[in-house]
Phi, psi and omega in degrees: 000122177293148180267147185296144179279134178286160186291322181294321177293321178293320171297321173301315179298313183293328176296319181293320177296319178295318181297318171306319176297317180294323174291326177295313174302322178293322181294314173306318180290328170299315178292323175300321180296322183294321181281353183285144181295158188293333186286341180279122181295139178289139182297157173294139184294151180295152176288147179293145179295152185284333188251142176301145180265131176299153187279352185273152182277157176292155181300165184287335178301327187279344185291135181296142179293158187297334180294344178285340184297135180290133177288138173300133181273124181289148181296145180300149184292149182281131178239151181293179176300123182285169179288154178300143182293141181272150175296151178296142184280144179288137183290150182287151183281137173263124184279079178280159177304327181290320177293318183297320172302318182294312179303312183298323179291324176298311179299319176294324180292322178293316176303321180293327173289323176299317176295325179290327178274342188238305192288330185289349172296332183292327182268349184070023188294312181232157176275171182305316182301312184294323180296311182295316179296317183294317176302318179293317176298317180294324178293319177294324178298316183293322178293320177297315179300317184293324173298319181299315183291326176291322183287324177296322176298322182295319175295327180291328174279000171076034177217183177288153181296333184290330187262320182241155352288162173294166184304316183288346178261354182293132181298133179303328182297319180293318179294320178295317175307308177297315179296319177295320183297306180303319178293326182289316177299320179299309181298323179295320182295311178305314180294324179295334184267310187274325183266310190255357180056034176282335178232143175278162181295337180288347173257321179295320179294313178297319176304322177293322176298314180291328179290318183284329176292326179295314171300319181290330180290328173290323174299322183287324181285328173275353180055048182238105176293329180298323177294319175296320181290321184292324179296313184284327181290316184290334176286320183292327183278327185277325188301313179303329172296323176282324180283328177100333186190149176296118183226161174306333177289321172297324180289325179296312181291321176289331171299321171299325172294318180297321177296319176294330183282339180300316189293312181291329182287327176286320189285326179257006178060052174246082180290341175299319181295317172303317189293314179299314176303316184293317177296319180298310176297324179290318180296322178297314176303319187292311181294325176301318182295317177299315177295324177299320175295327184282359178093035175287166187270025172288149172276156190295319186293310182293324179291317188289315177297325185287313179298319179295321175303309178303319178300314184292325181287326174292319170298320175294327180292312182300323180287317184292316184286333181076070179310115187274357179206176183299317185294319173297317180294315176300331183278323188278333183246311189297313184301314186293354174293326190300312181301320183299316186287340174273329183275335182297317181287347179276346180270176177295165185311296182302300178308314185292323178295320187289315186296309182287327177287321177305317176293326174298317184293317182295315185291316176296322174294321172307321175297318183296324187278330181274327187273074179241159181299321185261013185278145177300168183295319178300321176293335176285323176296321173302319178302319185293311185292322177294322178298322184292314184289328178293321181288325173300316178294321179295319178294318175301310182301320178293319178294320183291322187285321180267055179306314181233118179139177181289097180290343180286338184294308181297326187286321180288322177296318177297317182295325179294316182289326173299317179301318179294317182300318183296318181287333177288308184272346180059057174232145176281339184292318170294332178289320178303306180304316178298324175300314180298315180289322175294325172300310177299308178299326175290327172296315177296325176296315177301325189270325191232298198282323182220063183295161175298337173300329180294332179257349187250342188212157177216133004276153179242127182268143001263016186284326174227131180245155184249117174298155180305332187274000181096359183274136178280128180236161183282142170275217180287110186300330177293329175285331175290322182294317186294321176295327173290322178293319177307313184290322173300321181288332177292321174297321182295321185286318178300312185296311185291326177297314174303316184293321182292318179302318181291324179289329179278356178074026175282341181261078190258342178225178183288326183291318178289325174298322183288313181300312181290330183283331178291309183292311178286332174295322176302314184299312180301316180286327178288323178289326177293317178299313178295328179291323181286320182291314181292331172295319173299321172295330177293320180289320184204104181280068180231169180295323181298319176297318179300317180286324177293324180298315184292328174295322177291328178292314180297311180298319184297325183292315186288329177292319179298320178296326175297315186294321182288331177291319173303307176299337184282000170300330186247350185208143181289324187291315170303325178295318177302309182302314178298319174300314175305318179296317179300314177296316175303321185291318178298313178302319175294322177294321182280315190265333184249300180303323181292332182256323186277327180270162180212161175067221186296326183296324176292322181294322185284332178293314179294315180294314184292322176290325177295317182293320180295319178298314173309307179303316178306314185295313184299312181298315180294325181287323179290317177295322176294322180291324176296321175293323177293318177296325182290322181287331174293319182290326177291325177296312174306306179301325180294325180291321183288319180231084187300329187292332179280001185294142185283145181268121175269130181302138178292334182275003182297139179258002187286156180235034180266201176302318189286342183258351186243018172067037175099355176282137182244152182292152178287144186292000000 
C-alpha cells in the first residue's frame, strides 16, 4: 500500500512539470522562428521565470509525440522571370437603379441640347446666338452642379473632397451631370463652327480640345474611368446629329477629343478610353471618305488631310498607350488605315499614288522600327498590324499608278523584292506580304496580262491578230512586251519565293519541300512557257513561231530536269525540282503537244524530249555510280584509318550522302 504524498512534494513535482513544458514551448518557438520569413520581425524573447527551475527533466509521459515535430517546408520551385505585372483592373460597373436613372437622364439632357441647337430653328424660338450661348451656359451649370454633388458626398464621408469618395463610391448623379455638361459644351462649340459659322475651324478645334480635356481632367482627378467614357461617348454620338453628316469638320473636332484622351489614357492605363476616342474619329473619317467617293462636294485637300491626320493620331495613340494585345492594336492603328485606302482612289492619279504610296512607306518603316527582338509584345502586335496596312496601301498605290498598262508587272516586281528582303533579314513578315502581292499579281496576269490562251492557242487576241487574208500580223507590240515581262517576273517570283523559304528554314523535310516545289514549280513553269512563247511571237507573229516556241519549251524542261537531277546528288531540293520537271514534261508531251502541235513540230518535240530524257537517265546513273563508288572508298579508308575520317559540319543543310550517313538518293 502506497504512502500518501506530502503537499510540498506534490507542488515541487507540478512545478517541475510546468518548467519542462515551458522549455518545450521555447524549443517549438525557436523552430518556428527559423521558418519565419526574414522580413517578419522576430517576437520579443520571453521574460525569465521568477522562480528557479529544477535541474531534473520532465517525466517521459509529458514528452511530445514525434508527430508534433514540425515538418520542414520545401523551398518553392524555381520559376523563370515572370511576366510584367499588369495594372489593376477597374471593377465592373454595377447597374443600380440610381446609376440607371442618372445615365438615362444624362442621355435625355444631351438630346435636349441637340434639339435646342438644331430643331428649335424651325420654330424660330431662339436665334443662333441664343441657342449656342444657352447650350454653353447649360453645360457649365451641369458641370458645376456635378462637382458640387461630388464634393458634398466627400463631406458626408468625413474626408477631404480630393480623397473621397473613392471611384466606386462616387455618386452616379455627379458623374452623369459632369459628362452631360461637358457634352453640352462640346456640342455648343461644334454648332458654332459647323452650323452657324460663328467660329473658324482653326479656333473651334482647339476649343473642342480644351473642353474635352477639362472633362477628362476631372475623370483623371476622380480616378473614374466611367466619367471619361461618358464624356467621349456622349460627344461622339451627339456631334454627328448637330453637324448633320460626316464631314472633314466633324473629323477635326472628334480628332481634337482623341488627342485629349491620349494623355489621360496613358496616365491612368485606360486603353479602352483611347480606343473609344479613336473609333469615334475613325468612323467619322470613314463616313467622310465614303461620301467623297460617292461624289460629295468635299474638296480634295481637306478630306485628304483629315484622313491622314486620323491615321497619324491612331498610330501615335497606339504607341503612347502601349496596346497590350492584337485587338487593341488593330483598333488604334489598323482601323484608321481604311479611310486612307478609300480616299486615295478618289483622287487624281498622281496625288492618289503619292498618298497611298507614302502611307505604305511609312507603315513599312514602322514595321522595321517596331518588329525588334527586344520590343514589347504590344509593339510586335502593332508591327503585324502596320505590316498588313502597309501591304494593302502598297497594293492600292500600285493599282492607281498602273491605271492603263500591265498591272501585274509592278505587283510581281514588288513581290520579288519583298521575297528577297525576307531572305536577307530572315523574317516571315516580308514573305507574307510578298505572297499577297504575288497572289493578286498572278490573278491579274492570268486574267489580263498573260492569259492561258496566249500559250495554248494561236491566234490569241489581242496579242496576235489575223488579217482578212489569213496572214498573221502583230497586234499591239506593247501588250506582247507586257506579257513577256509578266512571264519573266512569274519565274522570278517562284525562284525568290523558294529561296526565301529555304533561308527561313521552312523546307525542313521532304514533304514540305515537295509541296513548296510543286506549287512554286507550277508558277515558274507557266512563266517560263510564257517567256519562250511570247519571245517567239515577238520575233515572228506566225503559227510556225508559236509551234517552234512550244518545241523549245518541251526540250528546255527536260534539259533543266537533267541539270537539277545531277545537282540533286548532294541536295534534296534540286532533286525534287528535277523530278517535278520530268513529270511536267511528260504531261505536256501527252496532253498538249500530242494534240496542239502538228507536223514536224510534234515530231521534233517528242524526239528532242525523248533524247534528252535518255541522256538524263544515262548521265544520272553514271553520276550516281560515281558517287556510290566514292562513298564506298571513303568508307573503306575510314575503316582502315578512323583518325582520317572527314568531319562533317553540324550546320550542313545538304540531304545527300554526306548528310545521310551513306544513304544515296534513288536513281
